[in-house]
C-alpha positions as CSV (number, residue, x, y, z in Angstrom):
1,M,-16.7,9.9,-4.2
2,S,-16.1,12.2,-7.1
3,E,-15.0,15.0,-4.7
4,H,-12.5,12.6,-3.1
5,L,-11.1,11.7,-6.5
6,D,-10.8,15.4,-7.5
7,L,-9.0,16.2,-4.3
8,S,-6.6,13.2,-4.8
9,G,-5.9,14.3,-8.3
10,K,-5.2,17.8,-7.2
11,L,-2.8,16.7,-4.5
12,Q,-1.0,14.4,-7.0
13,A,-0.7,17.4,-9.4
14,E,0.7,19.6,-6.7
15,A,3.2,17.0,-5.7
16,A,4.3,16.6,-9.3
17,V,4.8,20.4,-9.7
18,A,6.8,20.7,-6.5
19,E,9.0,17.7,-7.4
20,W,9.7,19.1,-10.9
21,C,10.7,22.5,-9.6
22,L,12.7,21.2,-6.6
23,T,14.5,18.5,-8.8
24,D,15.7,21.3,-11.1
25,F,16.8,23.2,-8.0
26,A,18.7,20.2,-6.6
27,I,20.5,19.6,-9.9
28,R,21.5,23.3,-10.2
29,A,22.7,23.3,-6.5
30,A,24.9,20.2,-7.1
31,A,26.5,21.8,-10.2
32,H,27.1,25.1,-8.4
33,L,28.5,23.5,-5.2
34,G,30.9,21.3,-7.2
35,M,33.1,18.8,-5.3
36,S,31.5,15.9,-7.1
37,T,28.3,16.4,-5.1
38,E,24.7,15.2,-5.4
39,C,21.9,17.0,-3.6
40,S,18.5,16.0,-2.3
41,I,15.7,17.6,-0.4
42,T,13.6,16.0,2.4
43,L,10.4,17.5,3.7
44,R,8.9,16.5,7.0
45,R,5.4,17.3,8.0
46,A,3.6,16.2,11.2
47,G,6.5,13.9,11.9
48,Y,6.5,12.1,8.5
49,A,9.6,12.6,6.4
50,H,9.7,11.9,2.6
51,R,12.1,12.8,-0.2
52,A,10.8,15.8,-2.2
53,A,13.5,15.8,-4.9
54,S,17.0,14.8,-5.7
55,S,19.7,15.5,-8.3
56,S,20.3,11.8,-9.0
57,A,19.0,8.3,-8.4
58,R,21.8,7.4,-6.1
59,A,21.2,10.4,-3.8
60,A,17.5,9.5,-3.9
61,T,18.3,6.0,-2.8
62,C,20.3,7.3,0.2
63,D,17.5,9.6,1.3
64,D,14.9,6.8,0.9
65,V,16.8,4.5,3.2
66,E,17.2,7.4,5.7
67,N,13.5,8.3,5.7
68,R,12.4,4.7,5.9
69,E,14.6,4.0,8.9
70,M,14.0,7.5,10.4
71,A,17.7,7.7,11.1
72,G,20.4,9.6,9.3
73,G,22.1,13.0,8.9
74,C,19.0,14.9,7.6
75,I,16.7,13.4,10.2
76,Q,19.1,14.5,13.0
77,A,19.5,17.9,11.4
78,M,15.7,18.5,11.4
79,D,15.4,17.2,14.9
80,D,18.0,19.6,16.2
81,L,17.6,22.4,13.6
82,S,21.3,22.4,13.3
83,V,23.8,21.5,10.5
84,V,25.1,17.9,10.6
85,L,28.5,17.3,8.9
86,V,29.8,13.8,8.2
87,P,33.4,14.2,7.1
88,D,34.0,10.5,6.5
89,L,31.0,8.1,6.0
90,G,33.3,5.2,6.6
91,L,34.0,6.3,10.1
92,E,30.4,7.3,11.0
93,D,28.7,4.8,13.4
94,R,25.5,6.5,14.3
95,W,23.3,5.5,11.4
96,H,24.4,2.2,9.9
97,D,21.8,1.7,7.2
98,W,22.1,5.2,5.8
99,T,25.9,5.3,5.8
100,D,26.0,1.8,4.2
101,A,23.7,3.0,1.5
102,A,25.7,6.2,0.9
103,L,29.0,4.3,0.8
104,A,27.5,1.7,-1.6
105,A,26.4,4.7,-3.8
106,G,30.0,5.8,-4.1
107,F,29.9,8.7,-1.6
108,R,32.7,9.4,0.9
109,S,31.1,12.2,3.0
110,A,27.7,14.0,3.5
111,A,26.1,17.0,5.2
112,A,22.6,18.0,6.1
113,F,21.3,21.6,6.3
114,P,17.9,22.1,8.0
115,A,15.4,24.9,7.7
116,Y,12.0,25.7,9.2
117,A,9.1,25.6,6.6
118,G,6.1,26.5,8.8
119,P,4.2,25.1,11.8
120,G,4.9,21.3,11.9
121,A,7.1,21.4,8.8
122,E,10.8,21.2,8.4
123,V,13.1,20.6,5.4
124,A,16.6,19.3,5.0
125,F,19.0,20.1,2.1
126,N,21.3,17.1,1.9
127,V,24.6,17.1,0.1
128,Y,26.5,13.9,-0.7
129,S,30.1,14.1,-1.9
130,E,32.5,11.6,-3.5
131,S,35.3,13.5,-1.7
132,P,36.3,13.0,1.9
133,D,35.6,16.0,4.2
134,P,35.1,18.8,1.6
135,W,33.2,21.0,4.0
136,T,35.0,24.3,3.9
137,R,33.5,27.4,5.4
138,D,32.5,28.6,2.0
139,T,30.8,25.4,1.1
140,I,28.8,25.4,4.4
141,V,27.7,29.0,3.9
142,R,26.5,28.4,0.4
143,A,24.8,25.1,1.2
144,D,23.1,26.6,4.2
145,M,21.8,29.4,2.1
146,Y,20.2,26.9,-0.3
147,A,18.5,25.2,2.7
148,Q,17.1,28.5,4.0
149,Q,15.7,29.3,0.6
150,I,14.1,25.9,0.3
151,G,12.5,26.5,3.7
152,L,11.1,29.8,2.5
153,V,9.9,28.2,-0.8
154,M,8.1,25.3,1.0
155,G,6.6,27.7,3.5
156,L,5.1,29.6,0.6
157,V,3.9,26.5,-1.2
158,L,2.3,25.0,1.9
159,N,0.3,28.1,2.5
160,V,-0.9,28.6,-1.1
161,S,-3.9,26.6,-2.2
162,D,-4.1,27.5,-5.9
163,L,-1.9,25.2,-8.1
164,P,-0.8,27.9,-10.6
165,A,0.1,30.1,-7.7
166,K,2.2,27.2,-6.2
167,L,4.1,26.8,-9.4
168,D,4.7,30.6,-9.7
169,A,5.9,30.8,-6.1
170,L,8.3,27.9,-6.6
171,Q,9.7,29.1,-9.9
172,T,10.2,32.7,-8.6
173,A,11.8,31.7,-5.3
174,L,14.1,29.1,-6.9
175,A,15.2,31.5,-9.6
176,A,16.0,34.1,-6.9
177,Q,18.2,31.6,-5.2
178,A,20.0,30.8,-8.4
179,A,20.8,34.5,-8.9
180,I,22.1,34.9,-5.3
181,D,24.4,31.8,-5.6
182,Q,25.7,32.9,-9.0
183,A,26.4,36.4,-7.7
184,I,28.3,35.0,-4.7
185,G,30.4,32.8,-6.9
186,A,31.1,35.7,-9.3
187,L,32.2,37.9,-6.4
188,M,34.4,35.2,-4.9
189,M,36.1,34.9,-8.3
190,T,36.5,38.6,-9.2
191,Q,37.1,40.0,-5.7
192,G,39.0,37.1,-4.2
193,C,36.7,37.0,-1.2
194,S,35.0,34.2,0.8
195,A,31.4,33.1,0.3
196,E,30.6,34.6,3.7
197,E,32.1,38.0,2.7
198,A,30.4,37.9,-0.7
199,L,27.0,37.3,0.9
200,A,27.6,40.1,3.5
201,F,28.5,42.4,0.6
202,L,25.3,41.6,-1.2
203,R,23.2,42.1,1.9
204,S,24.8,45.4,2.6
205,A,24.4,46.6,-1.0
206,A,20.8,45.5,-1.0
207,D,20.1,47.4,2.3
208,K,21.8,50.6,0.9
209,R,19.7,50.5,-2.3
210,N,16.6,49.3,-0.4
211,V,16.0,46.4,-2.7
212,D,15.6,42.7,-2.2
213,L,18.6,40.4,-2.1
214,P,17.8,38.6,-5.4
215,D,17.4,42.0,-7.1
216,E,20.8,43.1,-5.9
217,A,22.3,39.7,-6.9
218,T,20.9,40.2,-10.4
219,A,22.3,43.7,-10.6
220,V,25.7,42.5,-9.6
221,L,25.7,39.8,-12.2
222,Q,24.7,42.3,-14.9
223,S,27.4,44.7,-13.8
224,L,29.9,41.8,-14.2
225,G,28.5,40.9,-17.6
226,R,27.0,37.6,-16.4
227,G,23.5,36.4,-16.9
228,T,21.5,34.1,-14.6
229,G,20.7,30.5,-15.3
């Protein structure tokens, strides 16, 4: 009985750590993407989907409806492992409960970006916007990059049993993503390029210097006189 309680307490602590880190990630992502967006993260393991974090209560409400009904943009994205764009929620007729909840929360459009997180595990990075059809190529590239990073993070977390190690893995990986996204934004502003071109530049520079992408992103930010955060 005592061992069962210890295990339950450990799992609750792990869930709290993951939610705290991922909530911060979702809040930062929403701020960086702009367009009056809110973001949330859904994790699905062994067929069971649940909200892992969100940047706001209204985004959380939308995801909770979607996961309860097992129908919506992020569920479809994880099923197909492909991006789902909903330019106008008012015209979407595939997932009535989810779209009704999103419209009631004040959103006009939505998108879901899936990623693989390990055997039997998928994640979806969900973006809700108050604007109709804001999904430019730059926005899609940046949001998809967030999704892939979340997939890597959750893959690490699911394979690490030690709680402090989980926290360290989360914080390190999410800080790396923040540096990459800020570097992309800085390059877009200073070089007048697209998000796709900025990401290609970072990858090429990282390969030439034989460093990881987050390290190259940090170097670019420093060269431009910008910190990370």
